[in-house]
C-alpha positions, 0 to 999 in steps of 0.5 A: 500500500502506498501512503499519501504524502501529507506534507503541508503543500501536497494538497492531500486529502485525509483518507476516509480509511483512517481516523476515528469513524465515530466522528462521522456519526455526528452532524456539523456543530449547530453554528456551522449548520446555521452558517451553511443555512444562511450563507446564500441569504443576503439580509437587507443592506439598510438594517444593522445585523442583530446576533442572537444565536450564541450564548455570549453575553455582551455586557461589559465584564467586571473591572476586577478581571483586568485589575487582577490580571495586571496584578498577577502578570508574573504568572504568565511564564509558569505552567499552571497545575491541573488542580489549580491553586488552593485559593481558587479551590477555596473561593469556589468551595466557599461560593458553593457553600454560600450559594447553596446553603451547604452545612459548614465544612461539608464540602472539602474544596481541596478534594471536591473542586477542580478548575476548568478552562471553561466547562465545554471541554470538561463536559465533553471529556467527562464521557471518557472518564465515565463510560466503560467499554461495556455496562451490564454486558451491553453498549453503555448509554449516555442520557441527555435532555432533548433538546440539549447542549451539543457537546453532550452528544459529541461526548457520548458518541466519541466515547463509544456510548449510545446517546439516548435523547430524553424528550424535554417538551412542554408536556414534561415541564421542559425536563426529561421524564424520570419516571419514563426511564426503564430499568433496562435502560438505567442498568446500562446507563453510564452517564446522565447529563442534566442541565438546570436551568435548562438550555434552551428552555430555562426550566429549573429542576425542583429539589424533588426532581434532583433528589430522584435523579441522584437516587437513580444514579446511586441505585444504578451506578452511573455518573450524574453530571448536572450542568448548572452554568446558568444557575446565577441568571434567574428572574424570581428565585435562585434555582435549587442546586444538585449539591444542595439537594444531595446534602439533605439526602441520606449519606451512605458511608458519609459520602454526600456527593457520591456519583454526582458532579456539578459544573459552573462557569464564569461565562454567564455569571460574570459575562466573561466568556473569553476568560474560559474559566469554570470548575467541576465539583462533587464526588471526591473519587470522581474528581480525583480520577478526572484530575488524573485524566485531565493531566494527560489531555488538558492544559491547566488554567493559566495562573493570572486567569486563576487569580482573576477567577478567584476574585470573581467567585468572591464577588457578588456585586457584579452578579447582582448587576448582571442579573438585573440587566437580564430582568430588564431584557426579559421584561422588554421581550415579554412586552413584545412577545407575550402571548405569542409563539408559546412565550413563557417566562423562564425560571433561569438562563437568558434564552427564549424558546419560541414556537414558530412552526418551522424553525429553519424557515423562520431563521431564514426569514428573520435573517433575510428580512430583518438581519436577525440571526437566531438558531433553529431549534432542530439544531439542538435536538434529535428525532427518536424513532416514531417521534418528531424532532422536538425542536423542529417548530422552535427557534432559540433566541439568546438575549445577550444584547442590550435591552433596547436591541432586545426590544427592537429584535423582538418587535421585528420578530413579531413583524416578520413572522406575524 
């Protein structure tokens, strides 16, 4: 066999015969699909584009970031430890204890907190940690809500598991129906991704719901990964957290966080998506193994960024200002959209999940006629056998621009879609 020359100037194409064929089981990433959908369309030239697709807050980041980065500049020439600094772990642990009213001393930050360069790569890598070759003698299953955050599916597929899409529709309260999970499925489940407040619908899981999910994880021996990245953007009341619920459950062998991991990020809480900073917390046994895995495949968080992150987790004033800004935007959106497109006031997060009949067609019309860029719901969901895609009729609108721009965009949505 003659091997192709893959030098830079050869122009050779990567052969389909080599490489991980699991990648071919995945569609293009949602924003790549959107770019391809809208590429042939030129919006009206006299309208300034309004981008409401990516969950990238456009608020001014807190000044504390720049101040701390400047003061910590000496750390740029050092390789950072995967486990982070004691100060970072303590700040994250203290915040979790305050935010979720955990009993003092229950969370040991040095063994239960791990810094992350954003949560996306860690949520993806988690499947490499959690999915065995076989579970109950069969292909392992990874459960996720449907619609879902795309890395959940990518993680499941690339780890060799079967992604199982659990409908999260208006009929189920926009969260998966835990009572519908069969013992046969649960026995081979290795990992369950749960997002609360949900992306994109904004539903927040009640304490009883979280308690049931934790109980199932322990009964059937799988990892429950609770993505709480939107937990600090809420309208009326702070959503319950998985650690908070677990702290009140019976503790087998004094292990309050058994089988449980939670993920948090500064991208939404602090409008600092470019900082790429978050953490995972929970079961010390899982955290230890996660740290070992990440030592092989991930770069640690740079020390100046870790210092800035530590300061952000210890500050609440900027979070309250951030939350107030989102309340104003939701009020503006509700004034324009209330009563239309199945609009409902979400418990948390900053997305609208609007029912428009055909999400792709609505996205094309909004771009062509109003230069408004939204994401078709079908790009965040999958069809199960015998069922329609639960996102087909929806668009996701990210309220990441300022209040006036949000109001303008929502008024245009009504004008264009009727």
